[in-house]
C-alpha positions in Angstrom: -0.3 0.4 -0.5 3.2 2.6 0.3 3.3 2.9 -3.6 -0.1 3.9 -3.1 0.4 6.5 -1.0 3.1 8.4 -3.8 1.2 7.7 -6.9 -1.6 9.8 -4.7 0.8 12.6 -4.0 2.2 12.5 -6.9 -1.2 13.6 -8.4 -2.0 16.4 -6.3 1.1 18.0 -6.9 0.4 17.2 -10.3 -2.9 19.0 -10.3 -1.5 21.8 -7.8 1.0 22.8 -10.5 -1.4 23.1 -13.5 -3.5 25.3 -11.5 -0.4 27.6 -11.0 -0.1 27.5 -14.4 -3.3 28.7 -15.2 -3.6 31.3 -12.4 -0.1 32.7 -13.9 -1.2 32.8 -17.7 -4.6 34.5 -16.9 -2.7 37.1 -14.8 -0.7 38.2 -18.0 -4.0 38.5 -20.0 -5.0 40.8 -17.7 -1.9 43.3 -16.9 -1.3 43.0 -20.7 -4.8 44.3 -21.1 -4.4 47.2 -18.6 -1.3 48.2 -20.0 -2.6 48.3 -23.9 -5.7 49.6 -25.0 -7.4 47.1 -27.5 -7.1 48.2 -31.1 -9.4 46.1 -32.0 -12.8 47.0 -30.8 -14.9 44.4 -30.9 -19.4 44.1 -31.6 -21.2 42.3 -28.8 -21.1 39.2 -31.5 -17.6 39.2 -30.9 -16.2 40.5 -34.4 -13.3 42.1 -35.1 -14.6 45.8 -36.1 -11.9 47.4 -38.4 -11.7 51.6 -38.4 -11.9 52.7 -41.4 -8.6 53.7 -42.9 -8.1 57.4 -43.3 -5.2 57.9 -46.6 -2.2 59.9 -46.0 -2.4 63.6 -47.7 -0.8 63.6 -51.1 1.8 65.7 -51.8 0.4 69.1 -53.1 0.6 69.8 -56.9 1.7 73.3 -58.5 -2.0 73.3 -59.2 -3.3 73.0 -55.9 -0.4 75.3 -54.8 -1.8 77.8 -56.9 -3.9 80.5 -54.6 -7.9 80.4 -55.8 -9.4 83.3 -57.5 -10.1 86.4 -55.0 -6.8 85.1 -53.3 -4.7 88.5 -52.7 -1.6 88.5 -55.3 2.0 87.8 -53.9 4.1 90.6 -54.2 6.3 90.9 -57.4 10.0 91.6 -57.4 10.2 95.5 -57.6 10.9 96.4 -60.7 14.1 98.9 -61.5 13.5 102.5 -60.6 14.4 104.7 -63.7 16.2 107.6 -62.5 15.1 111.1 -63.5 18.3 113.0 -64.5 18.9 117.0 -63.6 17.8 119.2 -66.3 20.9 121.2 -67.8 19.9 124.6 -66.0 20.6 123.7 -62.9 23.4 121.7 -63.6 25.3 124.7 -65.0 24.4 126.8 -61.8 25.9 124.3 -59.5 28.8 123.6 -62.2 29.5 127.5 -62.4 29.8 127.6 -58.4 32.1 124.3 -58.1 34.4 126.2 -60.9 34.6 129.6 -58.7 35.4 127.6 -55.8 38.4 125.9 -57.9 42.0 127.3 -57.5 43.1 127.0 -61.2 46.5 128.9 -62.8 43.8 131.1 -64.8 41.5 131.9 -62.0 44.9 132.8 -59.9 46.6 135.2 -62.9 43.3 137.3 -63.3 42.7 137.5 -59.4 46.2 138.5 -58.9 46.1 141.0 -61.7 43.4 143.1 -59.8 44.5 142.3 -56.4 48.1 144.6 -57.3 48.1 148.4 -56.6 50.0 148.9 -59.7 50.8 147.4 -62.8 54.3 148.1 -63.9 56.2 146.1 -66.5 56.8 143.1 -63.7 53.5 142.9 -62.8 52.5 142.0 -66.8 55.5 140.0 -67.6 54.1 137.9 -64.4 50.2 138.0 -65.5 51.7 136.7 -69.0 54.0 133.9 -67.5 51.0 132.6 -65.3 48.6 132.7 -68.6 51.0 130.8 -70.5 51.2 128.6 -67.8 47.3 127.8 -67.4 47.4 126.2 -70.8 46.5 129.4 -72.7 48.6 129.1 -75.1 51.0 131.8 -76.8 48.1 133.9 -78.5 45.7 133.6 -77.0 48.0 135.0 -73.7 49.5 138.1 -76.4 46.2 139.0 -77.1 44.8 139.1 -73.7 47.8 140.8 -72.2 48.0 143.4 -74.8 44.4 144.3 -74.9 44.1 144.6 -70.7 47.2 146.8 -71.2 45.4 149.2 -73.8 41.8 149.4 -71.7 43.3 149.8 -68.1 46.1 152.1 -69.8 42.9 154.1 -70.8 40.5 153.8 -68.3 42.7 153.0 -65.2 42.2 150.4 -62.3 41.5 153.2 -59.8 37.9 151.4 -59.7 37.9 147.7 -58.6 34.8 146.8 -60.2 35.2 148.8 -63.1 38.6 146.7 -64.0 36.6 143.9 -63.2 34.6 144.5 -65.9 36.8 145.0 -68.7 38.3 141.8 -67.6 35.3 139.7 -68.1 35.2 141.8 -71.7 38.0 140.1 -72.8 38.2 137.0 -71.4 34.5 136.0 -72.6 36.1 137.5 -76.1 39.0 135.1 -76.4 36.1 132.0 -75.2 34.6 133.8 -78.0 30.9 133.5 -77.2 29.7 133.7 -80.6 30.5 129.7 -81.6 27.5 127.4 -82.3 27.8 125.0 -79.1 24.4 123.3 -79.9 24.8 119.6 -80.3 23.4 119.1 -83.8 20.9 115.8 -83.0 18.1 116.2 -86.1 17.1 113.2 -87.6 17.8 112.9 -90.9 14.9 113.7 -93.7 14.5 109.9 -93.7 13.4 109.4 -90.3 16.9 108.0 -89.5 18.0 108.9 -86.0 21.1 111.7 -84.7 24.5 109.8 -84.7 26.6 110.8 -82.1 30.4 108.9 -82.4 32.1 109.8 -79.1 35.9 109.3 -79.4 39.2 110.1 -77.2 42.1 107.7 -75.5 42.1 105.7 -72.4 42.1 107.5 -69.2 39.9 111.1 -70.1 36.5 109.2 -68.7 34.8 108.4 -72.3 32.3 105.5 -71.2 31.5 107.5 -68.4 31.4 110.7 -70.7 28.8 108.7 -72.7 26.4 107.6 -70.3 26.4 110.5 -68.8 25.7 112.8 -71.7 22.7 109.9 -72.3 21.2 111.3 -69.2 21.6 115.1 -70.4 19.7 113.7 -73.5 17.2 112.0 -71.1 16.5 115.1 -68.8 15.6 116.7 -72.4 13.5 114.5 -73.3 14.8 112.7 -76.2 14.6 109.1 -76.6 18.6 107.4 -76.9 20.0 104.0 -77.6 24.0 103.4 -76.4 26.0 101.2 -78.8 28.9 99.4 -77.3 31.8 99.7 -79.9 34.4 99.7 -77.7 35.0 95.9 -77.3 38.7 95.7 -76.6 37.0 96.1 -73.0 34.6 93.9 -71.7 34.3 96.4 -68.6 33.1 99.3 -70.8 30.2 97.7 -72.4 29.0 96.8 -68.6 30.2 100.2 -67.5 28.0 102.1 -70.4 24.7 99.3 -70.0 25.0 100.2 -66.3 24.5 103.9 -67.3 21.8 103.4 -69.3 19.5 100.8 -67.7 19.6 103.8 -64.5 17.4 106.6 -67.2 16.0 103.6 -68.9 18.3 103.2 -72.3 19.0 100.1 -73.5 22.7 99.3 -74.9 23.7 97.2 -78.1 26.4 95.2 -77.0 28.6 92.6 -79.4 31.3 90.0 -78.6 34.1 90.6 -76.3 37.0 91.4 -78.5 34.5 91.6 -81.9 35.0 93.9 -84.6 33.3 97.6 -83.2 32.6 99.0 -86.7 30.0 96.5 -86.6 28.8 97.2 -83.8 28.5 100.3 -84.5 25.9 99.7 -87.1 24.0 97.7 -85.4 23.4 100.0 -82.4 22.3 102.6 -85.6 20.2 100.1 -87.3 18.2 98.9 -84.3 18.0 102.6 -83.6 16.6 103.5 -86.9 13.5 100.6 -86.4 13.1 101.7 -83.3 12.6 104.9 -83.6 15.0 106.6 -81.4 16.2 109.9 -81.6 19.6 109.7 -80.6 22.6 106.7 -81.2 25.3 108.0 -79.2 28.3 105.3 -80.0 31.2 104.6 -77.8 34.0 103.8 -79.1 37.8 102.3 -77.6 39.8 104.6 -76.0 42.4 104.8 -79.0 46.9 105.9 -78.1 47.5 108.6 -80.9 50.8 106.9 -81.5 49.4 104.1 -83.5 48.3 104.5 -86.5 46.4 101.2 -86.8 44.1 102.0 -83.9 43.6 105.3 -85.6 42.8 104.5 -88.6 40.0 101.6 -87.3 38.5 104.4 -85.6 37.9 106.1 -88.9 36.7 102.4 -90.4 33.9 102.8 -87.7 33.1 106.0 -89.0 32.5 105.4 -92.4 30.6 102.2 -91.1 28.1 103.8 -89.7 27.3 106.2 -92.3 26.3 103.2 -94.6 23.0 103.8 -92.5 23.0 107.3 -91.6 24.9 110.1 -90.9 27.0 111.3 -88.1 25.9 113.9 -86.7 28.3 114.9 -84.3 32.2 113.6 -83.5 32.4 114.2 -79.8 36.2 114.2 -78.1 36.6 114.0 -75.0 39.5 115.5 -73.5 40.8 115.6 -70.1 41.6 119.0 -68.9 44.1 118.3 -66.7 46.4 117.3 -69.5 47.4 120.3 -71.0 49.3 120.2 -74.5 49.3 116.8 -74.4 45.9 117.0 -74.6 46.3 119.1 -77.5 48.3 116.6 -79.3 45.5 114.3 -79.0 43.0 116.8 -80.5 45.0 117.7 -83.9 45.1 113.6 -83.8 41.7 112.5 -83.8 40.3 115.4 -85.8 42.5 114.7 -88.5 40.9 110.9 -88.6 37.4 111.5 -87.8 36.4 115.2 -88.3 35.5 116.0 -84.9 33.2 118.4 -84.2 33.3 119.1 -80.5 35.2 118.7 -77.7 33.9 117.2 -74.6 36.5 118.5 -71.4 36.4 116.6 -68.6 38.1 117.0 -65.1 37.5 121.2 -65.6 37.9 121.6 -61.9 40.5 121.7 -59.1 43.8 121.3 -60.9 42.5 121.3 -64.1 44.0 124.4 -66.1 40.7 127.0 -67.5 42.8 127.7 -70.4 42.8 124.9 -72.1 38.8 125.6 -73.3 40.7 128.3 -75.1 43.5 127.0 -76.6 41.9 123.9 -78.3 38.9 126.0 -79.7 41.9 127.9 -81.5 44.1 124.8 -82.5 41.2 122.8 -83.7 38.3 125.5 -84.9 35.8 123.6 -83.2 34.3 124.7 -80.0 33.7 123.0 -76.4 30.6 121.9 -76.2 30.2 120.2 -72.8 32.2 120.1 -70.0 32.3 117.8 -66.7 33.4 119.1 -63.1 33.2 116.3 -60.7 32.5 112.9 -60.7 28.5 113.1 -60.1 26.4 111.7 -62.9 24.8 114.6 -63.6 28.1 116.6 -63.3 28.1 116.9 -67.4 26.4 120.2 -68.3 26.7 122.1 -72.0 29.2 124.7 -71.7 27.9 128.2 -71.3 30.3 130.9 -72.4 29.5 133.3 -69.9 29.5 130.9 -66.7 32.3 129.9 -67.2 34.0 133.1 -67.2 31.8 134.5 -64.5 33.4 131.2 -62.5 36.6 131.5 -62.8 36.4 135.4 -61.8 34.5 134.3 -59.0 31.9 136.3 -59.7 
């Protein structure tokens, strides 16, 4: 019977083990149910209820990104601001004041003459020397000195106001107020635009002068087109285009190192097609010692004239170059028949006598002058204003 006892003990132990396992499994299920909510709810009948699937939003297409009708428009980038150039009248008034404040040799010579108590031979010799160093030239210096000596000998210099009036009259006569200084910008009878060819050596401010001249003409109400025929200097093309953009003027360009004559011709042709009033052609800065380059400049002019007549040939001279500037002026005049002079940097160290000398040498008038670096520091030359500025009036 002892074996029966051990069988009973084994059965009871096995039952206790099975019961423990069942309790443990049930408890584990309860814990999992408490920690994690049921993701799949069941209907009372026991069926799993599958929740409806919400589709992920699709990436918006371009059409969906367009605002609906009636929505406010997105602000466009601001348009380029077109500058309004200063009028020629106010330009010259400002430049005249600047000229009066300059300390050039011609102004000093005239001021010194008025400041002496007695006009003796030594005074007149000093006066002549100063005039010559002011780039007035020997001929004009002799004329001015002779005229002043005659008039002062008769009228005397006791009255300073009268002496100043005599100086004004004689200096104005040398500048020659009777010269026609207007720019010939009348379109041809067949409707072609007036063409202005601008020439000059490197360093005179030629390309800048072309840009400033465009501003002068725009201020007068004229339509303008620029031709960038200085194809040897890439910066010149960009510089000219920038000047034009500031006043709403288009620039015709060509390939770098391309044929300047071809660019000039295209500019005139496009100007004719657009019906503009004036085409201004910038050219490369020519060294007057290089005959080949000067010949090419003559070619540019001839090619332009196959399309339209050249109305003006303006030579840009640096007023500070003195006698060297005169040599340049003579060479250019022989090649392209210069019709007018543009004097830049006519302030500070400039010697005002160059105005008179260059006119005498070339027989053409100074038509425009520049005093300063500002965009509107170029103005039509006014003889009266120039003399008044020199004398500090």
